[in-house]
C-alpha positions, 0 to 999 in steps of 0.5 A, a space after each residue: 491515539 497519539 498524535 501522528 509522528 512518522 519520523 521522516 519527510 512525510 511529517 512536513 509534507 502531510 502537516 496540513 493534511 493531518 491538521 485538516 478538519 476531516 482528519 481531526 474527525 477521523 481521529 476522534 472516530 478512531 479513538 472511540 473505535 480502538 477503545 470499544 472494538 477490535 481494530 486492525 492493525 495495532 494503532 502503532 502500526 497504522 502508518 508503517 507504509 509511510 514510516 518505512 518508505 519516506 516520500 523522497 525514497 518512493 519508487 513504486 506505489 502498490 495501492 490496496 483497499 483496506 487492511 486484512 481483518 483477521 487476527 494478527 495479519 495486518 501490520 500497516 502495509 498493503 497486501 503484507 502480513 506479519 512474519 509467521 502468518 500464512 500468506 492470504 490468497 491475494 498475496 499468494 497470487 502476487 507471488 505466483 505472478 512474480 515467479 512467472 514474470 521474473 523467476 523470483 520465488 517467494 512462495 517457498 519461504 512461506 513468509 508474506 512480510 513485505 517489509 523488505 519491499 517497503 525499505 527499498 522504496 515500494 510504498 504499500 499504501 491502503 486506501 483506508 488504513 484501519 478496519 474492524 476485526 472480521 468486517 472488510 471495508 468497515 472504516 471505508 468512508 470515515 475520512 481515510 480516503 481524503 488522507 490517502 488521496 492527498 498522499 497520492 496527490 503529493 506523490 504525483 507532484 514529485 519530480 522524480 518518476 515513480 510507478 503506480 501499480 493499480 490492481 482492481 477497481 478501487 485502486 484503478 479509480 485513483 488513476 485520475 489523481 495521477 496526472 504527472 506524465 513523468 510517472 508510469 501507471 500500470 493497471 490490471 484486475 485485482 490479484 484476488 482469486 475472484 479476478 486474478 485469472 482475468 488479467 492479473 496473471 500475465 500482467 508482468 508489472 514487476 519486470 515493467 516496474 524494474 525496466 522503468 526504474 532502470 531507464 530512469 537511472 534508478 536501482 531496480 527493486 529486488 523483489 526476493 524476500 
């Protein structure tokens, strides 16, 4: 495991968090895990969400739980899959809501790579940034949450407003970290097939996000992939 170098303003913002005892422990755990087991994403992709979306560029945060645990899917962005990989059911439901909300159809393209969103200021952050192959939530409670909660606190501190999209119980549990009234918090059930019909469909979070950004003098997100 190389030392973390993100290459933008996150490096100085997270300096103390990366130096913390809890992160050092996590790092030792990950070195062992990557050495002995199959872990996703590739270790060079772990921090892609932060690499693609600098702190000052964040307009919207979409909080996921942990990376996809299937072969070749995860690449460091919540809900996103690599180019050429079939979009998983939750992502298909996100695209359906987007189509119903804004008429943007990403389903036809067959791509589930959300890098284009990240590059426009959508921080696609998971609560845990690594996972064992085939074992959802296997790196939960190992120290990632301390770091990702710190990231949310740093974002909360920012003057420039942003939107937090909290989908599902785990994401909604983070709402308490967001106390700055400048920001907009939008919450609903998770887009997974188990819960999408209980309020994710019809949430219209994409149009609400763009309306908020426009009201605050920012360029709206072009959600088309």
